[in-house]
C-alpha positions, -999 to 999 in steps of 0.1 A, spaced: 0 0 0 14 34 -10 7 67 7 9 103 -6 43 105 11 56 75 -10 48 93 -42 59 128 -31 87 145 -48 108 175 -35 115 204 -58 136 190 -86 159 221 -87 167 216 -50 174 179 -55 195 187 -86 216 213 -66 221 188 -38 232 160 -60 256 183 -79 273 193 -47 279 158 -34 310 138 -39 304 110 -65 308 83 -39 282 98 -16 257 112 -42 232 83 -42 234 75 -5 230 110 9 204 122 -16 185 89 -12 185 91 26 172 126 25 145 117 0 135 87 22 131 110 52 112 135 32 87 109 20 84 87 51 84 113 78 82 149 68 55 148 41 30 128 63 37 150 93 38 185 77 22 182 43 37 188 8 44 225 10 60 225 44 79 194 35 93 212 4 104 241 25 121 216 49 139 199 20 151 233 6 163 241 41 183 209 42 198 216 8 207 252 20 224 238 51 244 214 30 253 242 6 266 263 35 287 234 48 300 226 13 310 262 4 316 280 37 354 278 35 356 292 0 328 317 7 345 330 38 378 335 19 360 352 -9 340 374 14 371 382 35 390 394 4 361 417 -5 356 431 30 394 437 35 394 456 2 364 477 14 382 484 46 413 497 28 391 519 6 372 533 37 402 537 60 432 542 37 417 563 9 435 568 -23 430 583 -57 448 555 -76 428 523 -73 447 504 -100 469 482 -78 440 475 -54 417 466 -82 443 444 -98 450 426 -65 413 422 -59 406 408 -93 434 383 -93 424 371 -58 387 368 -68 395 349 -100 419 326 -82 393 317 -55 366 312 -81 389 289 -102 400 270 -71 364 265 -59 352 252 -93 383 230 -99 380 214 -65 343 208 -68 345 193 -103 374 171 -92 358 160 -60 325 151 -77 337 142 -111 311 164 -125 315 194 -148 281 208 -137 290 205 -100 320 228 -105 298 255 -119 269 251 -95 291 251 -64 310 281 -75 278 301 -82 263 291 -48 296 300 -32 295 335 -46 260 341 -32 268 328 2 299 350 1 277 380 -10 256 377 22 287 374 43 302 404 25 271 426 31 272 416 68 309 425 70 306 459 53 275 466 75 296 458 106 323 482 95 299 510 88 280 504 120 312 512 139 329 537 117 305 561 100 322 594 106 322 619 77 357 611 67 349 574 63 317 581 45 335 604 21 362 578 14 334 552 8 317 576 -17 350 583 -35 357 546 -39 324 539 -56 298 545 -30 283 525 -2 256 512 -25 282 495 -47 296 477 -16 261 461 -12 254 453 -48 288 443 -62 291 410 -42 260 396 -57 272 405 -92 301 380 -87 277 354 -101 287 366 -136 325 360 -133 317 328 -114 299 315 -144 327 323 -168 357 313 -146 338 284 -131 330 269 -165 366 269 -175 379 255 -142 351 229 -140 361 216 -174 397 212 -163 387 197 -130 362 171 -144 385 161 -173 415 158 -150 395 136 -126 385 113 -155 421 111 -168 434 104 -133 408 77 -127 416 62 -161 453 60 -155 448 47 -119 430 15 -132 
């Protein structure tokens, strides 16, 4: 005898994101266990809509655990750059922009390469890198808000305006999704192909 829970299906996009972030050797077991709990326990107890929200929450929690190291590094680089712009103002931003760009590209490439290698999936490298940038964006906004909550004197606010404005500090982190897609695609291709070549030679 089947029940509604036995036939229930979580949001496909959330299930796809989860599977793409999992290492290949854990993909079926982890996603299968979560699906089993969703159908056997959560749907009968809470109903489909609430169960879907629970499932998305579980995926979000895993996304945080999977990307937090890279996200914190990416966010730290952005917040440190903002701190320099706020507290050590300059009229020549070339060196700072160059350093920030190379740091961001390196972290994006490393995230995608590591994720694609770990999972053996080209798509995983891109998905994890995009998710990482959005987690980092939230952390960056919190970091900049913390700075401005403590230091919001006229000199600091003027330096912030001269470096692009406070609004830019809140919008720019979320725009990192664009370079993440570009850099992530290239690095994911390298990581997934390298994993296959390595696996082939190891046999």
